[in-house]
KEKE-3310 file (N, C-alpha, C; in steps of 0.2 Angstrom, whole numbers, plus 5000, padded with zeros to 4 digits):
npx = (5147:5143:5154:5164:5162:5150:5142:5141:5133:5121:5117:5115:5105:5095:5094:5088:5076:5070:5069:5060:5048:5045:5042:5039:5045:5056:5067:5079:5078:5086:5084:5091:5092:5087:5098:5095:5083:5088:5096:5087:5081:5092:5097:5108:5119:5119:5130:5129:5139:5143:5131:5131:5142:5138:5125:5126:5130:5120:5109:5112:5112:5098:5093:5097:5091:5078:5077)
npy = (4787:4773:4759:4747:4730:4730:4740:4735:4723:4730:4736:4725:4719:4728:4728:4715:4717:4726:4717:4707:4715:4719:4731:4741:4754:4754:4749:4751:4756:4746:4735:4735:4737:4753:4765:4777:4773:4763:4770:4777:4767:4762:4773:4780:4787:4777:4773:4771:4764:4756:4749:4742:4733:4725:4720:4709:4697:4696:4695:4682:4674:4675:4669:4656:4652:4652:4640)
npz = (3945:3936:3932:3923:3925:3932:3926:3913:3916:3921:3909:3901:3907:3905:3892:3890:3897:3887:3876:3882:3884:3871:3863:3850:3848:3856:3849:3836:3819:3813:3821:3833:3851:3857:3861:3869:3875:3883:3891:3899:3907:3914:3921:3917:3905:3891:3878:3860:3855:3866:3868:3855:3857:3868:3864:3854:3862:3871:3864:3858:3869:3873:3862:3863:3875:3870:3863)
capx = (5146:5144:5159:5166:5157:5143:5139:5139:5128:5115:5115:5113:5098:5090:5092:5084:5069:5067:5067:5054:5042:5044:5038:5042:5049:5062:5072:5081:5076:5090:5082:5095:5089:5088:5102:5091:5078:5092:5099:5082:5080:5098:5098:5115:5120:5122:5131:5127:5145:5142:5125:5134:5147:5134:5119:5126:5130:5114:5104:5114:5109:5091:5091:5099:5086:5072:5077)
capy = (4784:4765:4757:4741:4724:4732:4744:4730:4719:4734:4737:4719:4718:4733:4725:4709:4720:4728:4711:4704:4719:4719:4737:4743:4760:4752:4747:4755:4753:4740:4730:4735:4741:4760:4767:4782:4770:4759:4775:4779:4761:4761:4780:4783:4787:4771:4775:4766:4759:4751:4744:4737:4728:4720:4717:4702:4692:4696:4692:4675:4670:4675:4664:4650:4651:4651:4634)
capz = (3938:3936:3928:3922:3925:3935:3921:3908:3919:3921:3902:3898:3910:3902:3885:3891:3898:3881:3872:3885:3883:3864:3861:3843:3849:3860:3845:3831:3812:3811:3826:3840:3857:3857:3867:3873:3880:3888:3896:3904:3911:3919:3924:3915:3898:3887:3871:3854:3855:3872:3866:3850:3860:3872:3861:3851:3867:3875:3859:3858:3875:3872:3857:3866:3880:3867:3860)
cpx = (5148:5149:5160:5161:5150:5139:5137:5133:5121:5113:5112:5106:5093:5089:5087:5077:5066:5065:5061:5048:5040:5040:5042:5047:5055:5068:5073:5078:5080:5089:5087:5091:5091:5092:5099:5086:5082:5094:5093:5081:5086:5100:5105:5115:5123:5123:5130:5133:5145:5136:5128:5138:5143:5129:5120:5126:5124:5109:5106:5111:5102:5089:5092:5093:5079:5071:5075)
cpy = (4777:4763:4750:4735:4726:4736:4739:4726:4723:4735:4731:4717:4722:4730:4719:4712:4722:4722:4708:4708:4720:4725:4740:4749:4759:4750:4751:4752:4746:4734:4730:4739:4748:4762:4773:4778:4766:4764:4777:4773:4761:4768:4782:4783:4781:4774:4769:4761:4754:4746:4739:4732:4723:4717:4710:4696:4691:4693:4684:4671:4670:4670:4657:4648:4649:4644:4628)
cpz = (3939:3930:3928:3922:3927:3929:3915:3910:3919:3914:3899:3901:3907:3895:3885:3893:3892:3877:3875:3884:3876:3862:3855:3844:3853:3856:3839:3824:3810:3817:3832:3845:3856:3863:3871:3878:3885:3893:3901:3909:3916:3923:3923:3908:3895:3880:3866:3854:3860:3870:3860:3852:3864:3868:3858:3856:3870:3870:3858:3863:3875:3867:3859:3871:3876:3864:3864)
residu = (VAL:VAL:GLN:GLY:PRO:GLU:ARG:GLU:ARG:LEU:ILE:CYS:GLU:ALA:ILE:ARG:LYS:LEU:VAL:ALA:ARG:ASN:VAL:ARG:GLY:ASP:PHE:THR:GLY:SER:GLY:LYS:PRO:ASP:ALA:THR:VAL:LEU:SER:LYS:ILE:VAL:ASN:PHE:ASN:VAL:THR:ALA:VAL:GLU:ARG:ASP:ILE:LEU:TRP:PRO:SER:VAL:ALA:GLN:THR:ILE:GLY:GLU:GLU:ALA:VAL)
# end
């Protein structure tokens, strides 16, 4: 089981992939990356709590890169 910083890195990379491909079904109704889709990308279970912790920082860096 992947833990710690490596786990966070893999989840963040998966979030970036979802944002880059921009497929509607990859996101929840509230605009967050779907934890089930993230789990399929990284090949381990990503919880909604993990996603909620990491999503704001990834979204911020994506926003900064777009400027």
